[in-house]
DRENPA-546907 format. One record per residue (C-alpha): residue number from 1; x, y, z. Coordinates in nm, 3 decimals. Example, Ala and Ser with C-alpha at 12.3 -4.5 7.8 and 13.67 -1.06 7.14 Angstrom:
REM residues 2
[tivo 1, [1.230, -0.450, 0.780]]
[tivo 2, [1.367, -0.106, 0.714]]
REM end
This chain:
REM residues 144
[tivo 1, [2.351, 0.014, 0.756]]
[tivo 2, [2.211, 0.364, 0.724]]
[tivo 3, [2.368, 0.411, 0.380]]
[tivo 4, [2.224, 0.080, 0.262]]
[tivo 5, [1.876, 0.183, 0.373]]
[tivo 6, [1.905, 0.523, 0.204]]
[tivo 7, [2.041, 0.355, -0.110]]
[tivo 8, [1.755, 0.103, -0.117]]
[tivo 9, [1.502, 0.384, -0.079]]
[tivo 10, [1.663, 0.584, -0.358]]
[tivo 11, [1.653, 0.273, -0.578]]
[tivo 12, [1.281, 0.242, -0.504]]
[tivo 13, [1.230, 0.603, -0.616]]
[tivo 14, [1.352, 0.485, -0.957]]
[tivo 15, [1.193, 0.140, -0.955]]
[tivo 16, [0.840, 0.250, -0.859]]
[tivo 17, [0.791, 0.466, -1.173]]
[tivo 18, [0.927, 0.179, -1.386]]
[tivo 19, [0.678, -0.057, -1.218]]
[tivo 20, [0.393, 0.186, -1.289]]
[tivo 21, [0.465, 0.179, -1.661]]
[tivo 22, [0.551, -0.193, -1.683]]
[tivo 23, [0.281, -0.439, -1.789]]
[tivo 24, [0.111, -0.583, -1.480]]
[tivo 25, [-0.104, -0.821, -1.673]]
[tivo 26, [-0.219, -0.912, -2.020]]
[tivo 27, [-0.591, -0.942, -2.068]]
[tivo 28, [-0.820, -1.033, -2.353]]
[tivo 29, [-1.183, -1.126, -2.403]]
[tivo 30, [-1.132, -1.448, -2.593]]
[tivo 31, [-0.828, -1.670, -2.645]]
[tivo 32, [-0.840, -1.609, -3.022]]
[tivo 33, [-0.777, -1.235, -2.990]]
[tivo 34, [-0.454, -1.071, -2.884]]
[tivo 35, [-0.400, -0.972, -2.525]]
[tivo 36, [-0.382, -0.608, -2.420]]
[tivo 37, [-0.104, -0.511, -2.183]]
[tivo 38, [-0.229, -0.329, -1.874]]
[tivo 39, [-0.002, -0.124, -1.651]]
[tivo 40, [-0.079, 0.086, -1.346]]
[tivo 41, [-0.073, 0.400, -1.561]]
[tivo 42, [-0.287, 0.265, -1.847]]
[tivo 43, [-0.534, 0.130, -1.592]]
[tivo 44, [-0.547, 0.470, -1.421]]
[tivo 45, [-0.600, 0.645, -1.755]]
[tivo 46, [-0.902, 0.425, -1.823]]
[tivo 47, [-1.038, 0.475, -1.473]]
[tivo 48, [-1.012, 0.855, -1.490]]
[tivo 49, [-1.234, 0.845, -1.800]]
[tivo 50, [-1.498, 0.622, -1.642]]
[tivo 51, [-1.493, 0.649, -1.261]]
[tivo 52, [-1.316, 0.949, -1.109]]
[tivo 53, [-1.363, 0.841, -0.745]]
[tivo 54, [-1.226, 0.493, -0.800]]
[tivo 55, [-0.941, 0.641, -1.005]]
[tivo 56, [-0.855, 0.875, -0.718]]
[tivo 57, [-0.858, 0.585, -0.472]]
[tivo 58, [-0.639, 0.364, -0.691]]
[tivo 59, [-0.403, 0.658, -0.756]]
[tivo 60, [-0.369, 0.699, -0.381]]
[tivo 61, [-0.299, 0.325, -0.330]]
[tivo 62, [-0.077, 0.261, -0.631]]
[tivo 63, [0.115, 0.584, -0.679]]
[tivo 64, [0.092, 0.834, -0.395]]
[tivo 65, [0.115, 0.604, -0.090]]
[tivo 66, [0.421, 0.404, -0.200]]
[tivo 67, [0.608, 0.708, -0.329]]
[tivo 68, [0.541, 0.925, -0.023]]
[tivo 69, [0.630, 0.635, 0.205]]
[tivo 70, [0.956, 0.578, 0.019]]
[tivo 71, [1.048, 0.946, 0.040]]
[tivo 72, [0.956, 0.951, 0.409]]
[tivo 73, [1.167, 0.644, 0.482]]
[tivo 74, [1.465, 0.797, 0.303]]
[tivo 75, [1.427, 1.112, 0.515]]
[tivo 76, [1.383, 0.903, 0.831]]
[tivo 77, [1.697, 0.698, 0.767]]
[tivo 78, [1.894, 1.012, 0.675]]
[tivo 79, [1.802, 1.159, 1.013]]
[tivo 80, [1.593, 1.437, 0.859]]
[tivo 81, [1.262, 1.305, 0.993]]
[tivo 82, [1.183, 1.205, 1.350]]
[tivo 83, [1.101, 0.849, 1.459]]
[tivo 84, [0.743, 0.956, 1.539]]
[tivo 85, [0.677, 0.954, 1.164]]
[tivo 86, [0.737, 0.578, 1.139]]
[tivo 87, [0.378, 0.471, 1.224]]
[tivo 88, [0.246, 0.704, 0.952]]
[tivo 89, [0.491, 0.559, 0.701]]
[tivo 90, [0.391, 0.208, 0.806]]
[tivo 91, [0.026, 0.299, 0.744]]
[tivo 92, [0.112, 0.426, 0.397]]
[tivo 93, [0.278, 0.092, 0.329]]
[tivo 94, [-0.044, -0.089, 0.416]]
[tivo 95, [-0.230, 0.123, 0.161]]
[tivo 96, [0.022, 0.030, -0.107]]
[tivo 97, [-0.003, -0.340, -0.021]]
[tivo 98, [-0.382, -0.319, -0.052]]
[tivo 99, [-0.335, -0.232, -0.419]]
[tivo 100, [-0.133, -0.548, -0.484]]
[tivo 101, [-0.402, -0.751, -0.307]]
[tivo 102, [-0.674, -0.596, -0.525]]
[tivo 103, [-0.479, -0.679, -0.841]]
[tivo 104, [-0.438, -1.039, -0.729]]
[tivo 105, [-0.808, -1.062, -0.646]]
[tivo 106, [-0.898, -0.924, -0.990]]
[tivo 107, [-0.681, -1.186, -1.162]]
[tivo 108, [-0.835, -1.469, -0.957]]
[tivo 109, [-1.189, -1.349, -1.028]]
[tivo 110, [-1.137, -1.314, -1.402]]
[tivo 111, [-0.969, -1.653, -1.426]]
[tivo 112, [-1.245, -1.811, -1.217]]
[tivo 113, [-1.526, -1.670, -1.431]]
[tivo 114, [-1.359, -1.797, -1.746]]
[tivo 115, [-1.497, -1.520, -1.971]]
[tivo 116, [-1.164, -1.375, -2.065]]
[tivo 117, [-0.803, -1.459, -2.052]]
[tivo 118, [-0.563, -1.300, -1.805]]
[tivo 119, [-0.190, -1.357, -1.777]]
[tivo 120, [0.035, -1.196, -1.521]]
[tivo 121, [0.329, -0.999, -1.659]]
[tivo 122, [0.668, -0.904, -1.521]]
[tivo 123, [0.549, -0.562, -1.401]]
[tivo 124, [0.323, -0.722, -1.141]]
[tivo 125, [0.623, -0.894, -0.987]]
[tivo 126, [0.830, -0.575, -1.003]]
[tivo 127, [0.552, -0.368, -0.844]]
[tivo 128, [0.493, -0.631, -0.574]]
[tivo 129, [0.867, -0.653, -0.510]]
[tivo 130, [0.892, -0.276, -0.472]]
[tivo 131, [0.606, -0.271, -0.222]]
[tivo 132, [0.754, -0.562, -0.024]]
[tivo 133, [1.104, -0.411, -0.025]]
[tivo 134, [0.960, -0.082, 0.097]]
[tivo 135, [0.773, -0.273, 0.369]]
[tivo 136, [1.090, -0.456, 0.474]]
[tivo 137, [1.287, -0.132, 0.488]]
[tivo 138, [1.018, 0.022, 0.707]]
[tivo 139, [1.066, -0.256, 0.963]]
[tivo 140, [1.429, -0.155, 1.021]]
[tivo 141, [1.457, 0.089, 1.310]]
[tivo 142, [1.714, 0.359, 1.230]]
[tivo 143, [1.977, 0.413, 1.496]]
[tivo 144, [2.045, 0.767, 1.605]]
REM end
């Protein structure tokens, strides 16, 4: 069981960066024009140019929290981190899930307003899957 948990965490260390570069959604102003692919990284690049504080917050939610949590869980399951760290790691997971919620809310709002066109892309499912897998792994209590 311990090896499976460590293996899943190590897989997430590879899958999260892929999810950050994968297209989360395709957006365009009007149906006649092509849709631009938006990933976590391209979105962050735009935010850093326009709103540094929001960019820092989203970077924390989308990149730092899930990656640190994944590293922490791998250390926890390898016996290199004490069980007292688990609540902190669980809290980091909540931050990462907040990012997925904000993306979903953005898509619903844009579709509801009807000004532009938004389509979800495979990266949104990959990113959401990574966050949920990390959450599921964090629920497993490692045995000494």
